[in-house]
C-alpha positions as CSV (number, residue, x, y, z in Angstrom):
1,M,0.0,0.0,0.0
2,K,1.3,3.4,-0.9
3,N,1.2,5.9,2.0
4,I,0.6,9.6,1.1
5,L,0.7,12.3,3.7
6,L,-0.6,15.8,2.8
7,I,0.6,18.8,4.7
8,S,0.2,22.5,4.3
9,A,2.4,25.5,4.8
10,R,-0.5,27.6,6.2
11,P,-4.1,27.0,7.2
12,G,-6.5,27.5,4.3
13,A,-4.0,26.3,1.6
14,G,-6.5,23.7,0.4
15,V,-5.0,20.5,1.8
16,M,-8.5,19.0,2.4
17,T,-9.7,19.8,-1.1
18,I,-6.6,18.3,-2.7
19,S,-6.7,15.2,-0.5
20,V,-10.4,14.4,-1.1
21,N,-10.2,14.9,-4.8
22,L,-7.0,12.8,-5.1
23,A,-8.7,10.1,-3.1
24,T,-11.8,10.0,-5.3
25,G,-9.6,10.2,-8.4
26,L,-7.7,7.1,-7.3
27,A,-11.0,5.4,-6.5
28,R,-12.3,6.2,-9.9
29,C,-9.3,4.4,-11.4
30,G,-10.3,1.3,-9.5
31,S,-7.9,1.5,-6.6
32,Q,-8.9,0.7,-3.1
33,V,-8.3,3.9,-1.1
34,L,-8.2,4.8,2.6
35,I,-8.4,8.4,3.8
36,S,-7.9,9.9,7.2
37,S,-7.6,13.3,8.8
38,F,-5.4,14.0,11.9
39,Q,-7.7,16.9,12.7
40,S,-11.4,17.0,13.6
41,D,-13.1,18.9,10.8
42,P,-16.9,18.6,10.3
43,T,-16.6,19.9,6.7
44,F,-14.4,16.9,5.9
45,T,-16.6,14.4,7.6
46,T,-19.9,15.6,6.0
47,W,-18.2,15.9,2.6
48,L,-17.4,12.2,2.8
49,Q,-20.2,10.8,5.0
50,G,-23.1,13.2,4.3
51,S,-25.2,15.0,6.8
52,Q,-28.1,14.1,9.1
53,N,-30.5,15.9,6.9
54,G,-30.2,13.1,4.3
55,A,-27.6,14.6,1.9
56,N,-25.3,11.8,0.7
57,G,-21.5,12.1,1.0
58,L,-18.9,10.9,-1.4
59,L,-18.6,7.5,0.3
60,E,-22.0,6.7,-1.1
61,R,-20.7,7.0,-4.7
62,Y,-17.2,5.6,-4.2
63,A,-17.6,2.2,-2.7
64,N,-13.8,1.6,-2.8
65,L,-13.1,4.7,-0.7
66,K,-13.1,4.2,3.1
67,L,-12.7,6.8,5.9
68,V,-10.6,5.5,8.8
69,E,-9.3,7.0,12.0
70,W,-5.6,7.7,11.8
71,P,-4.7,5.7,15.0
72,E,-6.4,2.6,13.4
73,F,-4.1,2.9,10.4
74,L,-1.0,3.6,12.4
75,A,-1.6,0.6,14.5
76,G,-0.6,-1.4,11.4
77,E,-3.7,-3.6,11.1
78,S,-2.7,-6.2,8.5
79,N,-6.2,-6.3,6.9
80,L,-5.9,-2.6,5.9
81,E,-2.3,-3.0,4.6
82,K,-3.3,-6.0,2.5
83,S,-6.7,-4.8,1.2
84,Y,-6.0,-1.3,0.1
85,D,-3.8,0.3,-2.6
86,Y,-3.5,3.8,-1.2
87,W,-3.8,5.6,2.1
88,L,-4.1,9.4,2.2
89,G,-3.6,11.2,5.5
90,I,-4.5,14.9,6.0
91,C,-1.9,16.2,8.4
92,G,-2.1,19.9,7.9
93,G,0.8,21.4,9.9
94,D,0.9,18.8,12.7
95,L,4.3,17.4,11.8
96,E,5.1,15.7,15.0
97,K,3.2,12.6,13.9
98,V,5.5,12.2,10.9
99,A,8.1,10.6,13.1
100,R,5.8,7.6,13.3
101,W,6.7,6.8,9.7
102,K,10.4,6.4,10.1
103,G,10.1,2.7,9.2
104,K,7.6,3.1,6.4
105,E,7.7,4.3,2.9
106,L,5.9,7.6,2.7
107,Q,5.2,10.2,0.0
108,V,4.8,13.7,1.3
109,L,2.8,16.3,-0.6
110,C,3.1,19.9,0.6
111,I,0.2,22.1,-0.5
112,F,0.7,25.9,-0.6
113,D,-1.4,28.9,-1.6
114,A,0.4,30.2,-4.7
115,V,-0.8,33.7,-4.2
116,K,0.6,34.0,-0.6
117,D,4.3,34.0,0.1
118,A,4.8,30.8,2.0
119,S,8.4,30.1,1.0
120,E,9.8,30.5,4.5
121,E,7.1,28.1,5.9
122,V,7.7,25.5,3.2
123,I,11.5,25.5,3.8
124,T,10.8,25.3,7.6
125,I,8.5,22.2,7.0
126,E,11.2,20.5,4.9
127,R,13.8,21.1,7.6
128,K,11.5,19.9,10.4
129,L,10.5,16.8,8.5
130,R,14.1,15.9,8.0
131,Q,14.8,16.5,11.7
132,L,11.8,14.5,13.0
133,S,12.5,11.5,10.7
134,E,16.3,11.5,11.1
135,E,16.7,12.6,7.4
136,L,14.5,9.7,6.1
137,I,11.5,11.9,5.2
138,G,11.2,15.2,3.3
139,I,8.8,16.9,0.9
140,D,8.4,14.8,-2.2
141,L,6.0,17.0,-4.1
142,L,5.1,20.7,-3.9
143,V,1.6,21.5,-5.0
144,P,0.9,25.2,-5.9
145,N,-2.9,25.7,-5.2
146,K,-5.4,28.4,-5.8
147,V,-3.5,29.9,-8.7
148,H,-5.5,32.9,-10.1
149,P,-4.8,34.2,-13.7
150,G,-4.8,37.8,-12.4
151,E,-2.0,36.9,-9.9
152,W,0.1,34.7,-12.2
153,K,3.1,37.0,-12.1
154,K,3.3,36.8,-8.3
155,S,2.5,33.1,-8.2
156,S,5.1,32.2,-10.8
157,G,7.7,34.1,-8.8
158,L,6.8,32.2,-5.6
159,I,6.9,28.9,-7.5
160,L,10.2,29.7,-9.1
161,D,11.7,30.6,-5.7
162,L,10.6,27.3,-4.1
163,S,11.8,25.4,-7.2
164,N,15.2,26.9,-6.9
165,Q,15.4,25.9,-3.3
166,L,14.0,22.4,-3.4
167,G,14.4,21.5,-7.1
168,W,12.1,21.7,-10.1
169,E,11.5,17.9,-10.0
170,K,9.5,18.4,-6.8
171,V,7.0,20.9,-8.2
172,A,3.7,19.8,-9.5
173,D,1.6,21.7,-12.1
174,P,-0.5,24.4,-10.5
175,I,-4.1,23.9,-9.4
176,P,-6.3,26.9,-10.4
177,F,-8.5,28.8,-8.1
178,C,-12.2,28.2,-8.9
179,E,-15.4,28.9,-7.0
180,A,-16.8,25.6,-8.2
181,I,-13.9,23.8,-6.6
182,H,-14.3,25.8,-3.4
183,D,-18.0,24.8,-3.3
184,L,-17.4,21.1,-3.7
185,P,-17.6,20.2,0.1
186,K,-21.0,22.0,0.3
187,E,-22.2,20.2,-2.8
188,R,-20.9,16.8,-1.6
189,K,-19.2,16.4,-4.9
190,S,-15.7,15.8,-6.3
191,V,-13.9,17.7,-9.0
192,W,-14.5,14.7,-11.3
193,E,-18.3,15.4,-11.2
194,L,-18.1,19.0,-12.4
195,P,-19.7,19.8,-15.8
196,D,-17.6,19.6,-18.9
197,Y,-17.0,23.3,-19.1
198,Y,-14.8,22.9,-16.1
199,N,-12.5,20.4,-18.0
200,N,-9.4,22.6,-17.5
201,R,-9.9,22.3,-13.7
202,K,-10.4,18.5,-14.0
203,Q,-7.3,18.2,-16.2
204,A,-5.2,20.0,-13.6
205,F,-6.3,17.5,-11.0
206,Q,-5.7,14.6,-13.5
207,R,-2.1,15.8,-14.0
208,L,-1.6,15.8,-10.2
209,L,-3.2,12.4,-9.9
210,E,-0.9,10.9,-12.5
211,R,2.1,12.5,-10.8
212,V,1.2,11.0,-7.5
213,K,0.6,7.6,-9.0
214,N,3.9,7.6,-10.9
215,D,6.3,9.2,-8.5
C-alpha cells in the first residue's frame, strides 16, 4: 500500500480539497483507497459521509473509498495494509506525527497557496520533516494551489523561488483557483463530477493524480 501524507504551509491552503479529490480520483481508477484526517473537521466528515438531513456524501458514490481514523491505520492492522492500494492522510501542519513513519515508505505532498508567500514556511517544513525523521522523510511534491490568472506574475515568482530551493523535479503543475472547486464540500461532490465546461480544472487534478501515481 502506498502511503501519502498531505501537509500545508499555512491554514487555508486547500489541503483537504486536494486530499479528497485525489482520493476520489484514485478510487475512480479502480484503486482501493483509505483516507484519514489528523484533525477534527466537520466539513471533511460531512463531505465524505453526508449529513443528518439526508444529503449523501462521497462515500455513497465511491464504494472503494473508506474513511478511517488515523490511529487505526498507524496501528498497522494487516487487513488494511493488504486490502487497500493507497492511504491518504491529511496532516495539515501537525508534523510531530511524521516521526511515526520512520520505518515506512511515505510520499509527502506539501500544499501551498500560490498567491501568498509561504516560501519560508515551506522550507521550515522541509527542515523539520528531516529532523523528525532522522533525514528519512522530506517533501516529495510541492503542489501550488489556488492559482489565479490575475495573480500569475506573483504566483510564478513564488513557485520559481521554491523550485530553486527544493528542485524543479519536486514541483507539480499548479491547481487553479475556482469557486466551483471551493464549493465542492458543500455540494458533496468531487472535481470529477463537475460539468464539462470545467474540464481545464479536472485536467489540472488529473495531472496531479498521474504525478502522485507515478512518483
